[in-house]
C-alpha positions in Angstrom: -50.7 -4.4 -10.4 -47.3 -4.3 -11.9 -46.8 -1.4 -14.4 -44.3 -1.0 -17.3 -43.3 2.3 -18.9 -42.2 3.5 -22.3 -38.5 4.2 -22.5 -37.4 7.6 -24.0 -33.8 8.5 -24.9 -32.5 11.9 -23.9 -30.2 12.8 -26.8 -28.8 16.0 -25.4 -28.3 15.0 -21.8 -25.4 13.2 -20.0 -25.5 10.8 -17.1 -29.2 11.3 -16.6 -32.0 8.9 -15.5 -35.6 10.0 -14.8 -38.3 7.7 -13.4 -41.9 8.2 -12.4 -42.3 10.1 -9.2 -44.2 7.3 -7.3 -41.0 5.2 -7.2 -39.8 6.5 -3.9 -37.3 4.7 -1.7 -36.1 5.0 1.9 -32.5 4.8 0.5 -31.2 7.3 -2.0 -31.3 5.7 -5.5 -27.8 6.0 -7.0 -27.4 3.1 -9.4 -29.1 1.7 -12.5 -28.9 -1.8 -13.8 -29.9 -3.6 -17.0 -29.4 -7.3 -17.0 -26.2 -8.0 -15.1 -24.6 -4.6 -16.0 -24.8 -1.8 -13.4 -23.5 1.8 -13.1 -23.6 4.7 -10.7 -25.6 7.7 -11.8 -27.9 10.3 -10.4 -31.6 9.3 -10.5 -34.3 11.9 -10.7 -38.0 11.6 -10.2 -40.3 13.2 -12.7 -44.1 13.6 -13.2 -44.1 11.7 -16.5 -45.1 8.0 -16.8 -41.9 7.2 -18.7 -38.3 6.0 -18.1 -36.0 8.6 -19.5 -32.3 7.7 -20.1 -29.5 9.8 -21.5 -27.9 8.2 -24.6 -24.6 7.6 -22.9 -26.2 5.5 -20.2 -28.0 3.3 -22.8 -24.6 2.8 -24.5 -22.8 1.9 -21.3 -25.5 -0.5 -20.1 -25.8 -2.0 -23.7 -29.5 -1.3 -24.0 -30.5 -2.2 -27.6 -32.2 0.6 -29.7 -35.5 -1.2 -29.6 -38.6 0.7 -28.5 -40.1 -1.6 -25.8 -41.8 -0.5 -22.6 -40.1 -2.0 -19.5 -40.7 -2.6 -15.8 -38.9 -0.9 -13.0 -37.6 -2.9 -10.0 -35.9 -1.4 -6.9 -33.2 -3.2 -4.9 -31.7 -1.2 -2.1 -30.1 1.9 -3.9 -30.5 0.4 -7.4 -33.1 0.8 -10.1 -33.3 -2.3 -12.3 -35.0 -1.8 -15.7 -36.2 -4.8 -17.7 -36.4 -7.6 -17.5 -33.9 -8.7 -20.1 -34.9 -12.3 -20.9 -32.6 -14.7 -22.6 -34.1 -17.6 -24.5 -31.5 -20.4 -24.7 -31.5 -22.9 -27.5 -29.3 -24.6 -30.1 -29.3 -25.4 -33.8 -28.2 -22.0 -35.1 -27.4 -21.3 -38.8 -25.1 -18.6 -40.3 -28.1 -17.0 -42.0 -29.7 -14.0 -40.4 -32.9 -14.5 -42.4 -33.4 -17.8 -40.7 -30.9 -17.9 -37.8 -32.5 -20.8 -36.0 -33.4 -22.8 -39.1 -36.9 -24.1 -39.4 -37.7 -22.9 -35.8 -37.0 -19.3 -36.7 -40.7 -18.6 -37.2 -41.5 -20.0 -33.8 -38.9 -17.8 -32.1 -40.0 -14.8 -34.1 -43.5 -15.2 -32.9 -42.4 -15.8 -29.3 -40.3 -12.7 -29.2 -43.0 -10.6 -30.9 -45.0 -10.5 -27.6 -42.4 -8.2 -26.0 -44.5 -5.0 -26.1 -47.6 -6.6 -24.6 -45.6 -7.8 -21.5 -43.0 -5.1 -20.9 -39.9 -7.2 -21.3 -37.0 -7.4 -23.8 -36.4 -11.0 -24.9 -33.7 -12.4 -27.2 -32.5 -15.8 -28.4 -28.9 -17.0 -27.8 -26.8 -20.2 -27.8 -23.5 -21.3 -26.4 -21.5 -19.7 -29.2 -23.0 -16.2 -28.6 -21.6 -15.8 -25.1 -18.5 -13.6 -24.3 -17.6 -14.8 -20.9 -14.7 -12.4 -20.5 -16.9 -9.3 -21.1 -20.0 -10.7 -19.4 -22.0 -10.1 -22.6 -24.0 -12.0 -25.2 -24.5 -11.3 -28.9 -28.2 -11.8 -28.7 -30.7 -12.3 -31.6 -33.6 -9.9 -31.4 -36.7 -10.0 -33.6 -37.7 -6.4 -34.3 -39.6 -4.6 -37.1 -40.2 -7.9 -38.9 -36.5 -8.9 -39.0 -33.7 -10.4 -37.0 -31.0 -8.2 -35.6 -27.9 -8.9 -33.4 -27.1 -6.7 -30.5 -24.5 -7.1 -27.7 -26.3 -7.2 -24.4 -25.4 -8.0 -20.7 -26.2 -11.4 -19.3 -30.0 -11.5 -18.8 -32.1 -11.3 -15.6 -33.8 -14.6 -16.4 -33.2 -17.5 -18.9 -36.0 -19.5 -20.6 -34.8 -22.9 -21.7 -35.9 -23.8 -25.3 -33.4 -26.5 -26.2 -35.1 -28.5 -29.0 -34.5 -32.1 -27.9 -33.0 -34.5 -25.4 -29.8 -34.9 -27.5 -29.0 -31.2 -27.3 -29.8 -31.3 -23.6 -27.2 -34.0 -23.0 -24.4 -32.0 -24.7 -21.6 -31.3 -22.3 -21.0 -27.7 -23.5 -24.7 -26.7 -23.1 -24.8 -28.3 -19.6 -21.8 -26.3 -18.6 -23.4 -23.0 -19.9 -26.5 -23.7 -17.8 -24.5 -24.6 -14.7 -22.3 -21.6 -15.0 -25.0 -19.0 -15.6 -27.1 -20.5 -12.8 -24.5 -21.0 -10.1 -21.8 -18.3 -10.8 -24.2 -15.5 -12.0 -27.3 -16.6 -10.0 -29.6 -16.2 -13.0 -33.0 -18.0 -12.6 -33.3 -20.6 -15.4 -36.8 -22.0 -16.1 -38.2 -24.9 -17.9 -35.1 -27.0 -17.7 -35.1 -30.5 -19.0 -37.5 -32.9 -20.8 -39.8 -35.0 -18.7 -39.2 -38.8 -18.4 -42.6 -40.4 -18.6 -41.9 -43.1 -16.1 -40.1 -40.7 -13.7 -43.1 -38.3 -13.8 -45.5 -41.2 -13.2 -43.5 -42.5 -10.3 -43.3 -39.1 -8.6 -47.0 -38.4 -9.1 -48.0 -41.7 -7.6 -46.8 -40.4 -4.3 -49.5 -37.7 -4.4 -52.9 -39.1 -3.2 -54.8 -36.1 -4.6 -54.1 -37.0 -8.2 -53.8 -40.8 -8.2 -57.1 -41.1 -9.9 -55.7 -39.4 -13.0 -52.9 -41.9 -13.5 -53.3 -45.1 -15.6 -51.5 -48.1 -14.4 -48.0 -47.8 -15.7 -44.8 -49.9 -15.4 -41.4 -50.2 -16.8 -41.2 -53.1 -19.2 -39.8 -56.2 -17.4 -41.5 -59.3 -18.9 -44.1 -60.6 -21.3 -46.2 -61.8 -18.3 -46.7 -58.1 -17.2 -48.3 -57.5 -20.6 -50.4 -60.6 -20.3 -51.7 -59.6 -16.9 -52.6 -56.1 -18.0 -54.3 -57.4 -21.2 -56.3 -59.8 -19.1 -57.3 -56.8 -16.8 -57.9 -54.1 -19.4 -58.3 -55.7 -22.8 -55.6 -53.5 -24.4 -52.4 -51.8 -23.4 -49.9 -49.3 -24.8 -46.2 -49.8 -25.0 -44.3 -46.5 -25.2 -40.7 -45.3 -25.2 -39.9 -43.8 -21.8 -38.3 -40.8 -23.4 -40.4 -40.6 -26.6 -42.1 -37.6 -28.1 -44.5 -36.8 -31.0 -46.1 -40.1 -30.6 -43.1 -41.9 -32.1 -42.7 -45.6 -31.2 -46.1 -46.0 -29.5 -47.7 -49.4 -30.0 -51.2 -50.6 -28.9 -51.6 -54.3 -28.2 -55.2 -55.7 -28.1 -56.3 -59.1 -27.0 -59.4 -60.8 -28.5 -60.7 -63.1 -25.7 -63.1 -64.9 -28.1 -60.5 -65.9 -30.6 -57.6 -65.9 -28.3 -55.6 -63.7 -30.7 -53.5 -60.6 -30.4 -53.4 -57.4 -32.5 -50.8 -54.7 -32.7 -51.5 -51.2 -33.9 -48.6 -48.9 -34.7 -47.1 -46.5 -37.2 -44.2 -47.9 -39.2 -41.0 -46.2 -40.4 -42.7 -45.2 -43.6 -45.3 -43.4 -41.7 -48.1 -45.9 -42.4 -50.6 -47.0 -39.8 -50.5 -50.8 -39.3 -52.8 -53.3 -37.6 -51.4 -56.8 -37.6 -52.9 -60.0 -36.1 -50.8 -62.6 -34.3 -51.6 -66.0 -32.7 -49.5 -65.4 -29.6 -48.0 -62.5 -27.7 -44.5 -64.1 -28.1 -44.9 -64.0 -31.9 -46.2 -60.4 -31.8 -43.2 -59.3 -29.7 -40.7 -61.1 -31.8 -42.0 -59.6 -35.0 -42.9 -56.0 -34.1 -40.3 -55.4 -31.4 -37.3 -57.3 -33.0 -34.1 -55.3 -32.4 -35.9 -52.8 -30.1 -34.5 -52.1 -26.6 -37.5 -53.1 -24.4 -35.7 -51.9 -21.3 -36.4 -48.3 -22.6 -40.1 -48.9 -22.9 -43.1 -48.7 -20.5 -46.4 -50.5 -20.4 -49.5 -48.5 -19.8 -53.1 -49.4 -19.1 -55.4 -49.0 -22.1 -58.3 -46.6 -21.7 -61.6 -46.8 -23.6 -61.8 -43.2 -24.7 -64.7 -41.0 -25.8 -65.2 -41.1 -29.5 -66.0 -38.5 -32.2 -67.1 -39.8 -35.6 -66.3 -43.3 -34.3 -62.7 -42.4 -33.6 -60.9 -42.0 -30.3 -60.5 -38.4 -28.9 -58.0 -37.1 -26.4 -57.1 -33.5 -25.4 -54.1 -31.3 -25.3 -54.2 -28.8 -22.4 -51.6 -26.1 -22.0 -50.9 -24.6 -18.6 -48.6 -21.6 -17.9 -47.3 -19.8 -14.9 -48.4 -16.2 -15.3 -46.7 -12.9 -14.3 -48.0 -13.5 -10.7 -46.5 -16.9 -10.5 -49.9 -18.7 -10.6 -50.8 -21.7 -12.8 -53.5 -20.9 -15.4 -54.9 -23.0 -18.3 -54.0 -21.2 -21.6 -55.3 -23.6 -24.2 -57.6 -26.7 -24.6 -58.0 -28.6 -27.8 -59.4 -31.9 -28.9 -57.4 -34.3 -31.0 -59.3 -36.9 -33.1 -57.3 -39.9 -34.1 -56.8 -40.6 -37.8 -58.1 -43.8 -39.4 -56.4 -46.8 -37.9 -53.9 -44.6 -36.0 -52.5 -45.7 -32.6 -52.3 -42.0 -31.5 -54.1 -38.7 -32.2 -51.0 -37.0 -33.5 -51.4 -34.9 -36.7 -48.6 -36.7 -38.4 -50.5 -40.0 -38.0 -53.6 -38.5 -39.6 -55.1 -36.9 -36.4 -57.3 -33.8 -36.7 -57.2 -30.8 -34.3 -60.6 -29.6 -33.2 -62.0 -27.1 -30.7 -64.1 -28.4 -27.8 -67.1 -26.8 -29.5 -66.5 -28.8 -32.7 -66.6 -32.1 -30.8 -69.3 -31.5 -28.2 -72.6 -30.2 -29.6 -74.2 -28.5 -26.5 -73.0 -25.6 -24.4 -73.5 -27.6 -21.3 -71.3 -30.5 -22.5 -68.6 -28.0 -23.6 -68.6 -26.3 -20.2 -68.5 -29.6 -18.3 -65.6 -31.0 -20.4 -63.6 -27.7 -20.2 -64.1 -27.6 -16.4 -63.0 -31.2 -15.9 -59.9 -30.9 -18.0 -58.9 -27.5 -16.6 -59.3 -28.7 -13.0 -57.2 -31.8 -13.7 -54.5 -29.8 -15.5 -54.1 -27.3 -12.7 -53.9 -30.0 -10.0 -51.4 -31.9 -12.1 -49.3 -28.8 -12.8 -49.1 -28.0 -9.1 -48.2 -31.7 -8.3 -45.5 -31.8 -11.0 -44.0 -28.5 -9.8 -43.8 -29.8 -6.2 -42.2 -33.1 -7.2 -39.7 -32.1 -9.9 -36.4 -30.2 -9.7 -35.9 -26.8 -11.3 -38.3 -23.9 -12.1 -41.2 -25.0 -14.3 -43.2 -22.4 -16.2 -45.3 -24.3 -18.7 -46.6 -27.8 -19.3 -48.5 -29.5 -22.1 -50.7 -32.3 -21.0 -52.2 -35.1 -23.1 -55.4 -36.0 -21.2 -58.1 -38.4 -22.0 -61.8 -38.7 -21.0 -63.1 -42.3 -20.8 -66.7 -43.3 -21.5 -67.7 -42.7 -17.9 -66.3 -39.1 -18.1 -63.2 -39.8 -15.9 -60.0 -37.8 -16.7 -56.7 -39.7 -17.4 -53.2 -38.4 -17.8 -51.3 -39.9 -20.7 -48.3 -37.6 -20.9 -46.9 -34.3 -19.5 -44.5 -32.3 -21.7 -42.1 -29.7 -20.3 -41.6 -28.2 -23.8 -45.1 -28.7 -25.4 -45.4 -28.8 -29.2 -47.5 -26.3 -31.0 -49.4 -28.5 -33.5 -52.8 -27.7 -31.9 -52.5 -24.1 -33.0 -52.8 -25.1 -36.7 -56.5 -24.8 -36.1 -57.3 -21.2 -36.9 -59.9 -21.0 -34.1 -57.1 -21.5 -31.6 -55.0 -18.6 -32.7 -55.8 -16.4 -29.7 -54.6 -19.2 -27.4 -51.4 -19.6 -29.4 -50.7 -15.9 -28.6 -51.7 -16.3 -24.9 -49.3 -19.3 -24.4 -46.4 -17.4 -25.9 -47.2 -14.3 -23.9 -47.4 -16.0 -20.6 -44.3 -18.1 -21.2 -42.3 -14.9 -21.3 -44.4 -12.9 -18.7 -43.4 -15.5 -16.1 -39.9 -14.1 -16.5 -41.2 -10.8 -14.9 -42.3 -12.7 -11.8 -39.0 -14.6 -11.6 -37.0 -11.3 -11.9 -39.0 -9.7 -9.1 -38.6 -12.9 -6.9 -34.9 -13.1 -7.5 -34.6 -9.5 -6.2 -37.0 -9.8 -3.2 -36.7 -13.4 -2.2 -33.5 -14.9 -3.8 -33.5 -17.7 -1.2 -36.7 -19.0 -2.7 -35.5 -19.0 -6.3 -32.0 -20.4 -5.7 -32.9 -22.9 -3.0 
């Protein structure tokens, strides 16, 4: 099992590094690295379970004065301490009290797990990079406050860009390309998933076909008619949507021959409107909308709680060993008349225990959802480009107990953790999202051809 060690500063020594005696190498250790900075120095072995550094070395390597235990990695004649983990985002403000605006609390909580994993994480954006010096003015959360320290380029970068708009910005794309290709820094969780692209790729995997509702890019009204005839109701969703915005449910009443559309309007109200024909419905509800950016998805008759549909958010993370694990499962009960189970549409977050009364039911549901989520995580990882470290799944259970995938999110929201009973899972998801950086650092040293293939 990987170990990390407290770091102690030797105030009265010069050019001195001491590491635990079990770190023996066939090659004489003569260099020390932190992030992308490296220097030559004598390295001694001592009987203490600490990393001891003279102050002049911490200054030359730009190690911030933050007491955090760190890992030791050996590459040839070099000892690497860290990892130093850069969390890349945008939307910064000039105010150190809330340097990333409304998201400052999220990042503060994310960075606060540093002592429990043995890594040193910081937040940065394009404007914090000094390319000439090879350094970053990183934002660190320490002792309940934000501080800025100049540090080397990190060992690993965790992508936390907030939306697709920021992801498309030329400057941010250039930063990513340069740090990945010029500096060979592993970059994980790049990009937002495109619903249709994910579905098309997963369709190629026979092991998970059963989880996929019938889904097509919008092409004509006849596609909707055929699916309504087959399933009774369908969903029309934006291909690149998030937070449940723009989702419409269309239902067909075979007895009356009428159509209904359920959706959330611009004012945030849940609507259910009746139409005599599909053409009238589309002309009224979708007037001015770009239908070529929408998809049609099979409607599923979901399990219900209190007579309202229920679906599930399942978080998966890669851990410090590079393995997929389920880190959180929550039920989402739809609000009255809502087309989705999102909180902003009146949805309620509940634990599995609050929805299913017996221990046996709870165990069965958790096992089904966890099994599906792990299989889907592996399939997505195999079929998508880049290094994926976490996924948030929206899964459904139909009335027969079958599991269905509605959506996979590369940067999952945190709304389920508003339920106090899910607090421990909130911490676990944050912890593993950064612990994965330890695995990537080790792999980049031992098997770079695998990381940068």
